[in-house]
C-alpha positions in Angstrom: 0.1 0.4 0.0 1.6 3.2 -1.1 1.4 6.2 1.5 0.9 9.7 0.4 1.3 13.0 2.3 0.2 15.8 0.7 0.6 14.3 -3.0 4.0 13.0 -2.1 4.6 9.5 -2.1 6.4 8.3 1.2 8.9 5.4 0.1 8.6 2.1 1.9 11.9 1.5 4.3 13.0 -1.8 5.3 14.2 -0.6 8.8 14.1 2.6 10.7 15.7 4.5 14.1 13.0 4.6 16.6 14.1 6.3 20.2 17.8 4.9 19.6 17.1 1.5 18.5 16.8 0.1 14.8 13.6 -1.6 14.3 13.5 -4.2 11.2 10.5 -4.9 8.8 11.2 -8.7 9.7 11.3 -8.2 13.5 15.0 -9.4 13.4 17.7 -7.2 15.6 20.7 -8.0 13.2 21.1 -4.0 12.3 20.2 -3.1 16.0 23.1 -5.2 17.3 25.4 -3.6 14.8 24.0 0.0 15.7 24.5 -0.7 19.1 28.2 -1.9 18.8 28.9 1.1 16.9 27.5 3.1 19.4 29.5 1.2 22.3 33.0 2.2 19.9 31.8 6.0 19.7 31.7 6.2 23.5 35.0 4.5 23.8 36.6 6.8 21.3 35.1 9.6 23.4 37.2 8.2 26.5 40.1 6.8 24.6 42.4 9.2 26.4 41.5 7.5 29.6 41.2 3.8 27.7 44.6 3.9 26.0 46.5 5.4 29.0 49.1 3.1 30.3 49.5 5.0 33.9 45.4 4.6 34.5 45.0 1.0 36.4 43.2 -1.4 34.5 40.5 -1.9 37.7 39.7 2.2 36.8 39.8 1.4 33.0 37.1 -1.5 33.9 35.1 0.9 35.9 34.8 3.4 33.1 34.0 0.5 30.4 31.0 -0.7 32.9 29.6 2.9 33.1 30.3 4.1 29.6 30.5 1.7 26.8 28.6 -1.3 28.4 25.3 0.7 29.0 25.6 1.9 25.6 25.9 -1.3 23.8 23.0 -2.9 25.9 20.6 -0.1 25.5 17.3 -1.9 24.9 18.5 -5.2 25.4 15.7 -6.3 27.8 13.4 -6.9 24.7 15.7 -8.2 22.1 15.0 -11.7 20.9 18.7 -12.6 21.2 20.3 -15.5 19.1 23.4 -17.1 19.9 25.0 -15.5 16.9 24.1 -12.2 18.2 25.5 -12.9 21.6 28.9 -14.1 19.9 28.9 -10.8 17.6 28.5 -8.5 21.0 31.2 -10.6 22.7 33.6 -10.4 19.9 33.2 -6.7 20.2 33.6 -6.6 23.8 36.7 -8.6 23.8 38.3 -6.2 21.1 37.6 -3.2 23.3 38.9 -4.9 26.6 42.3 -6.2 24.6 42.7 -2.9 23.2 42.4 -1.1 26.8 45.1 -3.7 28.3 47.3 -3.1 25.5 47.1 -6.6 24.0 46.3 -8.7 20.6 45.0 -11.7 19.7 48.8 -12.6 18.8 50.0 -12.4 22.6 47.4 -15.5 23.2 45.9 -14.4 26.4 42.4 -16.1 27.2 39.6 -14.1 27.4 38.6 -15.1 31.0 42.1 -13.9 32.0 41.6 -10.5 30.7 38.0 -10.2 32.1 39.4 -10.7 35.4 42.2 -8.3 34.9 40.0 -5.4 33.9 37.0 -6.7 36.6 34.4 -7.1 33.8 32.0 -9.9 33.8 31.3 -11.4 30.3 28.7 -10.1 27.9 26.8 -13.2 28.0 26.2 -12.8 31.5 25.2 -9.2 31.3 22.6 -9.9 28.7 20.9 -12.7 30.8 21.0 -10.3 33.9 19.5 -7.3 32.1 16.6 -9.4 30.5 16.1 -11.0 33.7 15.7 -7.9 35.8 
């Protein structure tokens, strides 16, 4: 069905942004997950002077992460119909951020759990579960 406003045809869209979330025509959340990860990286860039400073203790960086970046990524997660690959995508983005904060790369071969303990951050999977159960 065509929608017209004062003789002007409004084009049909597959997705649109509403209150900070991307709503897709088919009810999936793929674009929303990608958007939320991008917003998390933007928040990280805003505080990159703290996150990349080697003089700042890792526990303090972890607190900054938990207060600034993680809420931006998990905004609206209460109602997401999450699938395993969505969780994996968010865990991957989170670990990239945490490794960068610690000054490590994947080539250093340090386990994700060890980095999370160093920084004092719970896993993304646990936080998603907590948000949904709240």
